[in-house]
MARKOL-375836 format. One record per residue: residue in three letters; x, z, y of N, C-alpha, C, O in turn. Coordinates in steps of 0.05 Angstrom, whole numbers, plus 5000, padded with zeros to 4 digits. Layout:
BEGIN
ALAXZYXZYXZYXZY/...
This chain:
BEGIN
MET501750004976500050005000501850005025503450195029/LYS501549795041503249765064502049885089499549915091/ALA503749955108502750035134501549795148502949585151/ARG499149815158497849585171495449675188494549905187/ARG494449485204492149535221489649445207489649225196/LEU487549615207485049545194482649575213482649755229/VAL480749405210478149435224476049505203475549355185/LEU474949745205472949835186470249715194469349755216/GLN469149565175466749415181464549465160465149465136/ALA462149505169459849555151457849325155457249245178/THR456749225133454749015134452149115123451949195099/VAL450049125139447449215131445349005138445148925162/MET443848925119441648725122442748475136441348355153/GLY445148395128446248145138447648165165448847965174/PHE447648395177448948435203451448605199451348815186/SER453648515211456148665208456748815234456348705256/ALA457849055231458449215255461249345250461749455229/ASN462849335271465549465269465149765274464049845295/ILE466149925255465850215257468250345272467850515289/ALA470650255264473050365276475350185271475450025252/THR477350195289479850055285482050265280482450435297/ILE483350255257485350455250488050335244488250095239/LYS490050495244492650415235493550595212493450835214/ILE494350465190495350615167498350635171499750435172/GLY499250885173502150935179503750965154502850935131/ASN506251035158508151095136507951385128507751555146/PRO508051445102507851725094510351885099512551765103/ALA510152145099512452315100514252265076513152225054/LYS516852255080518652175058520452415050521352575067/GLU520852435024522652645014525452535012525852305004/HIS527452705019530152625017530952564988530152724970/GLU532352344983533052264956536052294952537652314971/LEU536852284926539652294919541352084933543552134942/LYS540251834934541751614945542351644975544251524985/ASP540851814988541251865017543752035022544952015044/TYR544552195002546752385007549052364986550952514988/THR548852174967550852154946551751864941550351674949/ASP554051834928554951574919555551584889556051804879/LEU555351364876556151334848558951204847559250984856/VAL560851344835563651244835564751244806563551364788/CYS567051114803568451114778569351394771570551534788/PRO568851494747569651774740572751804738573752034737/GLN574251584738577151604734578651604761580251784766/ASP578051414778579551404804577751454828578751424851/LYS575251524824573351604845572751374865572051434888/LYS573051124857572450894874569750774867568850794844/LYS568450644886565850524881566250274864567850094871/PRO564950254841565250014824563449784833561649814850/GLN563949554823562349314828560549264804561349304781/PHE558049174809556249114787556448814781555548644796/GLU557748744758558248464751557548424722558348584704/MET556048214716555448134688554348374672555248434650/SER552348504684550848724671552648974666551949134649/LYS554848994681556549234678557549324705557949164723/TYR557949584707559349704730562349694724563249804704/ARG563849544740566749504735568349614758567749564781/CYS570449764751572249884771574949734769575749624748/THR576449734791579049604792581049724774583149604767/CYS580549974766582350114748582050024719583650104701/GLY579949864713579449774686577149914673576249824651/PHE576050124685573750264673571250094677570949954697/SER569450104657566849964659564750124643565350264624/THR562250094652560050224638557550054642557249924663/THR555750054623553349884625551050024640549149894648/THR551250294644549150444658550250614680552650684679/TRP548650674700549550844722550051124713551451274727/GLN548951204690549451474680552351514672553351744670/GLY553751294668556651314661558451354685560851384682/LEU557251344709558851384733558651674742557151834732/LEU560351744762560452014772558952024799559451854816/ARG557152214802555752234828557152434846557552664838/VAL557952344869559352514888557852524915556152354920/LEU558552724931557352744958558252504974560652434973/LYS556452384989556952135004559452155021559752345037/GLY561251955019563551945035565852125026567852145040/THR565552265003567552444993568052384963566852204952/THR569952534952570352514923569452774909570152824886/THR567952934923566953184913564553144894562553044903/PRO564853214869562553174850560153334859560353564869/LEU557753214855555253354861554653544838554653464815/GLU554153794845553553994824550454014822549054064841/MET549453964798546553974793546054164770545554084747/PRO546054424776545554624754542754604743540854554757/THR542554644717539954624703538354884709539355104706/LEU535854844718534155064725532255144703531255364702/THR531754954684529955014662531455154639533955154639/LYS529955264621531155414599532255234577533855324561/GLY531454984576532554804556531354834529532554744509/ASN529054964527527754984500524854894503524054784524/SER523254934483520554834482518555014497516154954498/GLU519555244507517755424521516755304547518155154560/ALA514255364554513155274579514455414603515155654601/GLU514855274624516055394648513955554664511655494663/ILE514955754677513155924693512755794721514655734734/ALA510255764729509555664756508155894771505955974764/ARG509556004791508456224807505956124822505955894832/ILE503956284825501556204839501156384864501556624863/TYR500356254886499956394911497356284924496256084914/LYS496456414945494156304960494856294989496556444999/MET493556125004494056085033491555965045490355785033/THR490856055068488555935081489155655091491455585096/LEU487055485092487555215102488655205130490255035137/GLU487755395147488655415174491655465175493155335190/ALA492555655159495455715158497055485146499255425156/PHE495955365125497255135112497654905132499754775132/ALA495654855148495754625166497854665187498954465197/LYS498554915194500554965215503354915205505154855222/ILE503954945179506654935169507054705150509354665140/ALA504954555144505154355123505254065133504353885120/ASP506254025158506253765169507653555152507053315152/TYR509653645137511353455122510853485092512253355076/VAL508953645084508353675055506653445046506953345023/ASP504853345062503053125055502952925077503553005100/PRO502252685073501452565048503752455032506052435041/LYS503252365007505252254989505051954989503651835005/ASP506551834970506751534969504051404966503551194978/ALA502251514950499651384945497651454967495351374966/GLU498551604987496851685010498251605036500751635038/ARG496751505054497951425080496451555103493951565102/PRO497851655124496551775147495051555163495751325163/VAL492951645177491251465192491251545221491051785228/THR491551345239491151395268489151195278488750985266/ALA487851255300485851075311486850955338488451085352/GLU485850715344486850575368485350655393486350605415/ASP482850755391481350815415479451055409479151135386/GLU478251155430476551395428474151345411473351515395/ALA472951105414470551045398471151045368469551145352/SER473450945361474250955333474651235323473851305301/ILE475851405340476251685332473651825328473251975309/VAL471751775346469151905344467751825318466551995304/ASN467851565311466551475287467951575262466651635242/LEU470651585263472151705240471251995236470952075213/TYR471052135258470152415256467452445243467052615226/LYS465652265250462952275238463052215208461652335193/LEU464752015200465051955172466052185156465152245134/ILE468152325167469352545153467352775151467152905129/VAL465952835173464053055172461752995153460853175138/ALA460852745153458552675136459252705107457652815091/GLN461652625098462252645070462952935062462653015039/ALA463753095082464353375076461753535072461653725057/GLU459553445086457053585085455053465066452853585061/THR455653235055453853105036455453025011457953045011/ASN454052954991455352884965456152594965455152434948/HIS457952514983458852234986461852224989463152414997/ILE462951984983465651924991465651665006463751505004/ILE467751615022467951365037470151195024472451275022/ILE469350955016471150775002471950545020470250425033/LEU474450475021475450245036476650045016477850114996/LYS476349785022477449575005478549355023477149255040/TRP481049285019482249075035484448915019485349014999/ASN485148685030487148525017489948595028490248615053/ASP491848645011494448735019496548535008497648574986/THR497048325023498748105014497747974989495947804990/LYS498848044966498047914941496148084924495147984903/GLU495548324932493848504917491648614934491948644958/GLN489448684922487348834936487849134933488849234913/VAL487049274954487449564954484649694955482949624972/ILE484249894938481850054938482750334946484550444933/ALA481550454967482550714976480150874986478050774993/LEU480651144987478651324997479451415025481851485030/LEU477551425044478051535070477451835068475151905063/THR479452005071479052295065480952455082482152355100/THR481252705075483152875089484953015069484253045045/THR487353105078489153255061488253555063486453625078/GLN489653715047489054005047489654125074488454335081/SER491454005090492054115116490353995138490754055162/GLY488453815131486553715150487253445163485853365181/LYS489353315154490053055165488352835152487852845128/ILE487452645169485852415158487752215145489752135157/ILE487152135121488851955106487151745091484651775089/VAL488451545081487251365061488751425035491251415035/ARG487251475014488551544988487951314969485651264961/LYS490051174961489750944943488851044916489851244905/ILE486950894904485950964877486450724859486650494868/ILE486450774833486850564813484250424808482250564802/PRO484150154810481650014804480750074775482450074757/PRO478150114770477250174743477949964723478250024699/ASN478149714732478849494713481849464709482749274696/LEU483449644720486349644716487449914706489849944702/VAL485650104703486550374698487350414668486150304650/VAL489450574665490150674638489350964638490551134651/VAL487251024623485951284624487851504612489051464591/GLY487951734626489451954617487652204614485252184619/ASP488852424606487352674602487052814629488852814645/SER484752934634484253074659481953274656480553264636/LEU481653434676479353624677477653544701478653474722/MET475053554698473253484720471353714727470353854709/LEU471053764753469253974762466753864775466953694793/ASP464453954766461953884778460954114796459854304786/LYS461454084822460854304841457854364842457054584849/SER456154164836453254214837452254414816450054514819/LYS453954454796453054644775454254924778453955094760/MET455654974800456755234805454455424815453055354834/SER454155644801452155844809453256034830455656044835/ASP451456184843452356384862454056594849455856704861/GLU453456654823455056844808457856744804459856884806/ASP458056484797460756354794462356374819464756444818/ILE461056314842462556324867463456604874465656634884/GLU461756804870462457074876464757174859466557304868/GLU464657114833466857184815469457044822471557164820/ALA469256794831471656654840472856774864475356794866/LYS471256864883472256994907473757254900475857304912/GLN472657404882473957654874476557594859478557734862/PHE476457384843478857304828481157214847483457274842/LEU480357074869482356984888483857214902486157184910/LYS482457434905483657664918486057774902487757914913/GLN486157704876488357804860490857624863493057704854/ILE490557394875492857204879494457284904493257334925/PRO497157314902498757394925498657174947498456934941/ASP498957264972499057074994501656924995503757034989/ALA501556675003503956505005504956505034503356525053/THR507556485038508756455064510156185065510256035045/LYS511356115087512655845090514855805070515155575060/ASP516356015063518555985044517655895016519255795001/VAL515155955009514055864984513955564982514355444960/LEU513555435005513355135005516155005007516354765005/GLU518155165010520855055012522355084986521855274970/VAL524354904981525854924956528555054962529455064985/ALA529955144941532555274943534355184921535755344908/ASP534354914915535954814893538454674904539254724927/TYR539754514888542354394895542154214920544154184934/ARG539854104926539653924949540054074975541453974993/ILE538854314977539154465002541954595004543054625025/LYS543054664981545654804981547954614987550054694997/GLN547654354980549954164983549453945003551453835013/PHE546953875009546453655028546153765056545053985060/GLN547153615075546653685103544053555112544053345126/VAL541853685104539253565110538453615139538453845149/HIS537853395153537053425181534153505183532453415167/GLN533653685202530853775206529153535216530153385233/PRO526753495205525153265214524253295243524053515254/GLU523853055255522853055282519953155282518553145262/GLU519053245306516353355307514353125302514552915314/GLN512553175284510552975277508452945298507553145310/LYS507652705303505552655324502852685311501952505296/VAL501552905317498852955305496852975328497153145346/THR494752815327492752815347490352985338489252935317/ALA489653185353487453365346484853235354484253185377/ILE483253165334480653035339478753215355477153115371/SER478953475350477153665364477253635394475153645408/SER479653605405479953575434478753315444477553305466/ILE479153105429478052845437474952845435473552745452/MET473952975414471052995411469853165434467653105443/GLU471253365443470253535465470053375490468153405505/LYS472053205495471953035519469652835517468352775537/ALA469352725493467152525488464452655493462652535505/ARG464052905483461553045487461053095517458753075526/THR463253175531462953235560462052985575460253005592/ARG463252755569462452505582459552435575458052335591/LYS458852485549456152425540454052595555451952495563/ASP454752855559452953035574452652945603450552955614/ILE454952855614454852755642453052515645451452485664/VAL453252335625451652085626448652165623446952055637/LYS448052355605445352445601444252565627441952505635/GLU445852735640444952865665444552655686442652675702/THR446352455688446152245708443552085703442152015722/ASN442952025678440551875671438052025679436151905689/LYS438152285674435852455681435352445711433052415721/ARG437452465727437252455756436152195765434552175784/GLU437151975753436151705761433251675755431751555770/ILE432351785732429551775725427851925745425751835754/VAL428852165753427352335773427152185799425052175812/VAL429352055808429351905833427451675831425951625851/GLU427351535808425551305805422651395806420951265818/VAL422051625794419251735794418451815822416251745831/GLN420251945837419652035864419251785882417451785899/THR420951585879420651345895418051205889416751105907/SER417351195863414751075855412351215867410451085876/LYS412451485868410251635879409951585909407751575920/LYS412251565923412251515952410951245958409451225977/LYS411651055941410450785945407450785941405950655955/GLN406550945921403750965914402251095938399951005944/LYS403451295951402151425973401751235997399751246011/LYS403851066001403650876022401450676017400950496034/
């Protein structure tokens, strides 16, 4: 799914109407090994050439796979240390569980989401923002989803217009039903949740410890050895402030219309008296 400009259009009873003009942006990116390391010859620490399906070094060393090379910190001959964090047996790994409010998560999770199959959305004008707001509110309050479909160079894209856990509007690419390879999953039907279920769930949640920002951060070899630059401040537009301005202007227009109607009525009465 590429970053591109889209016009959201709905067709009802043969008539088409543009709902909003949006821009699909680039997702937040995770630092990768290739950004901070090089693959070199394990003997003389020089970068090999890939020729005739082999990595070949001037010293005579060759290997058919990159696993046969030595990974070093970029621009140095210092080997990258990647200590094993798992136990190395068939036992399941422990995943610590925490809880955090959506409000708190939204404040510190600017770079946690979205991922590759999700793209952030921005709007080109106020009218588009207002309509996007209505679409998001409508699906949150009703049992509906908003589906988008467009042509992306050589492939068609099917995506959902939705929000992330931190409240950002995104398009989330989904697999077309006629191309899917079905896997195992669990499905929740919220309509069948009873008041008792919800109350028990609330009490159960109280037993989960609260999460802080450090829970969302890693402390593995990447942080210890890479000089990771802090990300630039993300440009996030708060829809609430734009909606407030739109409502204010709408109220002004309504008040102006009322006054014009009163003036017209008074003028009409004066004419009748004459």
